[in-house]
FIDO-730671 format. One record per residue (C-alpha): x, y, z; residue in one letter. Coordinates in pm, whole numbers, plus 50000, padded with zeros to 5 digits. Example, Ala and Ser with C-alpha at 12.3 -4.5 7.8 and 13.67 -1.06 7.14 Angstrom:
2
512304955050780A
513674989450714S
END
This chain:
696
500005000050000M
502795024050095E
504735014749782E
501695022149572T
501245056049734Q
504955064549683A
504775054949318E
501675076049267S
503315105549447T
506465102749230G
504395101048914K
502425131749014S
505645150849086R
507125141048750N
503895151348580T
503915185248752I
507575190848658E
506925181448294N
503915204248280V
505875233148432S
508705228348185L
506215226847901W
504495258548024I
507815276648059E
508935266647712Q
505585274547553F
505325307647736F
508785318547619N
507945309247261Y
504665328147286K
506525359047410C
509025355947125Y
506305353246858I
504295381147020T
507355403647011L
507865396846642L
504255401946541T
503925432046770G
506945450046626C
506195441046264Y
502385440446253S
501475458346581C
499605426846691Q
500475423447057W
498165394147130Q
499335358847072Y
497365339046817G
497555305146651E
498765310946298W
498405283946039E
501895277945904K
502045273545527P
503805243645383E
507345245445253L
507455258644900G
504375280644938S
504475318444991C
504105332645342C
502325364645238C
500095380244976S
501315398944670R
500575431844843K
502755422545141E
505485410444904Q
505535445244749F
505865462345087F
508605438145189F
510545447844876L
509995484444969C
511425476745314L
514525461145157V
514895491644930T
514605515345225A
517225495445413F
519685496645122I
519205534145068L
519595542445437S
522745521345468V
524205537245154L
523505572545276F
524875565145624L
528035549945476F
528665579945250V
528005604845528W
530185587045782V
533085584745539E
532835621945458T
533425631945822S
536555650245702N
534225675945541E
531805681945830Y
533185716445912N
532945727245548S
529345714845534F
528425734445847D
530065765245697W
528085761945372V
524825758245564V
525775788745773F
526215809345456L
522695799945351G
520895802145684T
522995826245887G
522795802146183C
525815782746304W
524995747546418F
526445712446387F
524185704246095W
526535676445987S
526085658246320I
522325662746296L
522315646445952V
524545618746086L
522135611246372C
519175611346132A
520925586845901G
521775564246192G
518185564046319I
516795555645975L
519305527545930T
518575512346271V
514815514646212Y
514895497245873T
517435471445995S
515305460946294L
512135459746086L
513865438545823L
515225415346093L
511735410446240F
510435402445892G
513095376045832F
512425360146172L
508705358146093L
509525341645762L
511775317245948W
508835308346174E
506605305545864R
504155331645989I
502295352845737E
503705388045698L
501325416845765T
503135449945782L
501315476545983H
500085507845805T
502295530946012S
505395511245911H
504325513345547K
504085551245572V
507465553845747F
509115531445488I
507955553645204F
509175584145397L
512585567745445V
512825560145073I
511845595644977I
514155612245234L
517205590745157C
516675594844783S
516415632544828F
519575634645041L
521555612744802L
520295634044513G
521415666044689V
524855651044752L
525115640544390N
524025674744265Q
525955698644490F
528725677744649W
529745652444389K
533225650744532D
531785634244846K
531405602444643W
535135604344576L
535785604344951I
533695572844990A
535795556144722G
539015566744893L
537795553145225S
537465518745073L
541195518545011Q
541635518645388I
538435503745532F
537575478445262A
539595450645434P
537295453645736F
534295453645505V
535585422745325H
536275404445650L
532845414045781S
531155401645465L
533005368445482I
531985365245848T
528365373145760V
528415346745488M
529715321145736V
526935330345981I
524275329245707I
525475294845601S
524125280245929W
520395287945878P
520775283145503L
522125248045556A
519155240245784I
516695252445519C
518435233445241M
518355201145444A
514675206045535H
513805212545172L
515605180845066E
513725160645327T
510415176145220E
511105167644856V
511835131444944K
508735129145162R
506475142344889R
508125120344631Y
507365088844835M
503665097744881M
501155074544719D
499115102544567N
502175121244440Y
500885126244084E
497535138244210H
499195162744447E
501255177244164I
498165184843961L
496265199544255E
499055220544408K
500765235044099C
503725211744101N
505005217344455V
507885193444390F
509435215644124Q
508825246844334R
510695231444625L
513575221944397R
513615256844244A
513685272744589L
516525250044694Q
518595256944383V
517935294544392T
518975298344755A
522075276644723G
523225290844390L
522775327044502S
524805320444816F
527545303444615L
527775331544357I
528025358644625I
530665338744810L
532745333644496L
532535370744415C
533865379144760L
536685354244715Y
537725367244372L
537365404744426M
540955411044543P
542475397244222L
544335423544024G
543315452544250I
545965478444330Y
546285496644660S
548945521544772P
548845505645114C
550265472444996V
553975479044960L
557325469745099K
558705487145402K
561555503445214E
559085518944969N
557255538245241L
558155574945221G
558705598945509P
555805613045707K
554095641645521P
554865676145657A
551995693645833L
550715728445741F
548395745445988G
545155754145808H
544525790045923R
546725781046217G
545305755746462A
541545762046432P
540665733846674M
542725750146948L
542215787446885A
540175811146664P
541165806646300E
543425832246130N
544495848346458T
547955851046602M
546985827546886M
545995801146630S
549305803346442F
551305802746765E
549455771346873K
550325755246540A
553995764046590V
553905747746933E
552995714646770F
555925716646530G
554205722546197V
556385728045893S
554245755245741G
551355779145801L
548425783945565E
546205814645563T
543975837245349D
544675873545263I
542505903445179Y
543555939645130V
541685968045305S
540666000245135V
543656017845293D
546115992645142H
546685970445450V
546825932845381P
545055913345660F
544085877345733L
540495866245673M
538855836845502H
535215846145444D
533955872045197Y
532235890045486D
532975894145857L
529795878845996T
531035844546103R
534385852346265T
533935887246412T
531405907046617N
530495930646332I
526785923246381I
527015938546727E
529245967546624V
527855977146280L
524945954446179P
524075975145871S
527455966945712A
527665930545822A
527135917145472S
529685940045304N
532795925645144H
535725921245383S
537935944045173S
535495973345188N
536615984145536F
539636003945649N
542195989445884W
541196011646175T
537725996146182F
538975960746114L
541475961946398S
538735972146643S
536655940746583L
536815910646814N
537855878946629A
537715853946916G
534375855347097Q
532635835846819W
535075807046875F
534175804247244L
530465807147168K
530045783146875H
532985758946915K
533205753146540P
534505717146553F
532485689046707F
534235671846997G
536725699847063M
538715697147382K
537845723247645P
540275752247668L
542055761647984S
540965792948164E
544035811748041A
543425800947679D
539775810847702Q
540705845447818K
543355848547550R
541035835947274A
538315860247374G
540665889747319N
541905880646970Q
541665905346683S
542215904246306I
545985903446238P
547895921045964Q
549945901445712L
553095917545849S
552455902946197E
551955868646048F
555175871145843L
557115881846152E
556085849846330L
556915828046027A
560285845245992K
561145840346357R
560125803646360E
561355796446003E
558025782645887K
556865779645527I
554075803545431V
551255792545199L
548265814945134F
545285822044915D
545105858144794L
541585870744723F
541095900044490G
539125930344611P
535665938344471P
535065963344188P
535635999344291G
538425990544532H
541506013244497P
543795982644460L
541495963244230R
544255957343973N
547395961544186T
546645941544504F
549235914944412V
552025940544394R
551005954744731R
551165920544895V
554565913144735V
555895946144869R
554745937645225V
556395903445203I
559685917845080L
559625944645348D
559305917945618S
562775904545522K
561555868545542I
563615843345345E
562095840644999Q
562465802844995R
559865801145275L
557165816345052I
554995791644860F
553415815244607W
549995801144510L
548065830244347P
548015829543971G
547565867343926F
550475886843782D
552855857543826R
555475871743591E
555775903243802Y
556185881744115V
558955861443951K
560745893343854Y
560445910544195M
560975879544411A
562895852844221P
563355832544538G
559625825544584F
558645789044527Q
555745790244285H
552915765544339V
550575752344072G
547205735344074R
546095701943934L
547685709043598W
549245685543348S
552935676743365I
553535695443040E
551935727443171E
553895725743496L
557135720643303T
556335749343072Q
555745773043367K
558795759443552N
556685748743853I
557645718544059S
555075721544344I
551325715744326I
548615723444581N
545575701744511V
542385689144671D
543035654244805Y
539715641744663K
540885649344309R
544515639444340L
544085602044399F
541985599144083Y
544135621843863S
547535606843795G
549275606344131L
551855581943996R
552695605043706D
553355634143941Y
555615612944160K
557475599943857K
558045635843741A
559365644344092K
556665670044157I
556295681644518Y
552695672944614I
550795692744876H
547155683544948V
544375700345147Y
542465697345383V
543045664445567I
541785660345923N
541035623145956E
543885599446051P
542855573845788W
543115600045512L
546485611145645F
547625574845645S
546515570945284L
548465602345189A
551495588845374W
551365555645191C
550985574344862S
554215593744931N
552495627644947V
554975654045060N
552815676545281S
549235682245387V
547165711045520T
545165701745829T
542915715446102D
543625685846331N
547245693846409I
547225679646761E
546195644646653L
548115641346326L
551325654046480S
551245624746723Q
551105597946451L
554435580446417S
553305555246156H
550415550845911P
547305536146063L
546085501545959F
549615488745908F
549695464246192M
552705456146402M
554775425346334S
556785429246648A
556545446346982L
559725462047099R
559935471647460V
562335499247546K
563215509147895E
564065545947924D
566555552948198E
568225584648308E
571355578648100H
570145558047809G
567705533547659T
567885496147686R
566385475347407H
564555444347512L
563785413847304S
561055413847047Q
557845396447134I
556145377646855L
552385379046839A
549415361346702R
548235370846358V
544765382146276R
544235389545909V
541705413045761T
541025418745396V
539575449945237R
538265454944893I
537645487944725A
536545501144391A
539995501844245G
542025494944558S
542605469644834L
544455468445163V
545635440045383W
546475450745736P
547965424445965H
547205425446333F
549775411046563L
549065411546931R
551705404247187A
551015375447418R
550695388447772S
552725420447716P
551605434548050R
552975404848235R
556345406948063R
556615444248119V
555625440148482R
558355414548527D
560845439548383L
559915467948613K
562745477448847P
562175484449214S
562885521749182N
559895526648946H
561895535948639R
559615545748351A
559025519148090I
557745529347754R
556235505547499L
557115514147145R
555375496146865L
557475488446562V
555225485546261H
556525466145964V
554785467345630L
554195433745471Q
555115425945114T
552505420044842P
553495383244834G
552735379045202Y
549475397645151Y
548495372944876L
549275343645105L
547065357445381M
544245363845135W
544345327745015L
544455315245373F
541335334945463L
539415322145161D
540355285945218V
539575287445592A
536135302745541S
535335277945262A
536235248745488I
534085262345772I
531095267245541I
531545232345397G
531655217045746V
528465235645842I
526575222645539F
527815187045591C
526895187945958Y
523305198545896H
522955174945601W
524075144945809V
521935156646101K
518855158145879E
519585123645736L
519845109146087R
516615126246184R
514905111945878E
516145076845957R
515035080346318W
511565090946205L
511385061345968E
512445037846247T
509905052946485T
507175050646225A
508035014146158S
507965006446530A
504575023346566D
503235004446268H
504454971546416L
502794980146747T
499504986846571D
499684953346394I
500404935446720T
497484952146895E
495144943246609N
496234906946628I
495564906347002D
492124920546947I
491344894546683S
492284866246924H
489874878347186R
486594858347238K
483934872047000P
480394879047108E
478024849747050V
475294860546816A
471864844746875P
470594821146615D
468564840246369S
466234811646339V
465224812246706N
464864850246713L
461554866646700T
460924893346444A
461394920746700K
464674906546839N
465924900146489K
465424936246397K
467244947946713E
470154924646643F
470574937646289Q
470604973546421G
473554967246651K
477114977846541K
480174958446638P
482384975346896T
486144977846826T
489014993147022Q
491355017646863K
494895018246974S
END
């Protein structure tokens, strides 16, 4: 009796545990499905959806159209976000252009960046929910609000891309240049995504194969084909389409690097020296542009040259200013608002020298993410004024810095309308600065300049080699966006000194370094001056140096693990090689002396040869192909085992049914009364009875 009660208690406990596990599992699945349908269709109540069979469509034609619109919106938003992120070097110029049109200074570029990021995240999540619903074989029903937002995303992204293509076509050139540096990460990411996609794709392919076999073995196979529009061929077509598309994309990724040239794949001895830095209007991220404080800050960071812009006042005084009016960089709106829109050259020097040229910098902070200034620098910046050219030349002369400037002609009616070049040359000669330090860029009256100052180094634009030779010019000052697409090799072969502007991003500076550019103009002096090697050339050794009071002791090199990334670009490719030291902290800690001598880690970056790059590329392709092959084989074998197990289980069930039927047949049958001895009434009742059978 007690044993019976214990057994019943144990069974009840097991039943309760099984039910609780089932409830927990079912509840979690219900929450998962409710989340998907709620986010995609705004249906936040769980319902039993009838799952369509494999090979049939999971949504109506109308929903198929909206799903294609969702994919289009996703592609457009990703494209716009990619272009805008890669053009971060031009954010300040974009904000300046918008300021000229609106008169309001704001980080419009960051606002556009945030909007692009939000649109991309929205379409990505919605597309992910749609794919998960398709994976669960639940009918797609996109909510009306999502449909409206999708069309708005398509219209907005198309409009923004159209504006970029119409007014800033060179931004597309920046995106192409970025691929020369970042394409290896893109290529590695795409290979990784293909490996991840191969897992669910292999499951689907195996399920489709099993479904085809199951339908093929059905007794009414021919009838099913006629009734269901040849489901067998549709399943095969779906299987072939999915597998072939995946294979073609994978092969394209594998073969893209073939024959592609990149300036970043070169031998170590072919890497030129670090490009010289020219302060663009001084150091505009550290002080107000075109002020003496800005140029002095640039000198502190060891720049090789100073770049500025020159106008000439009505009383013949050359001064430093970039804009055509004084609205952005001075307080003229507060002092003389009626003349705020006048040309910068239409004022005399007495008035210009009285304007404040630093308060706007403290108020607007023209560069996003600027470091806060010290209290002393804030006070100094707030008291800056417009400098004369003579003050600027005195600083360059004292520090022996190269001078590069744009010279803007005065408007019609100005007293020096036709002779402003000669006035500027006279001021330069009067400053007694060495003529070799002057990079003469203006093209006006160049013959007069050559006659009066034969020591000036004349600078050309993006001209042909023949034109430069004819004018006896060996230096060019070009926009970096145009240079890399306009015969950089030819200029280097002709031994032309190449100066590019304006480069602020480290990856662009690294590209210029690898391309053997001689010098660059930059706003970001503080960051670029700290670079001791091009970025994305990964270290092949870690050299630890211990700096002591009387010398430096070299320690042994530490080899590292290799992580390879591949990048593909439209016309260029890079292979950086990551090598990380194994436990460098531990080794350095072991080397620390008891008197806390300073230990400095110095990374020695070695550029790999193109042959080594090719080897790493082949290794990556072969490794990913093997992994994908193993994934497909694993799921294929797993599905075959599952199919065999189901067949075995079905056979066992069928054998059990046969056994039970045999047992039933051996049971004692009911004895029917003799029809002869039955009365008419009993006979009728007997005929109306049905035999009772037990179903297993």
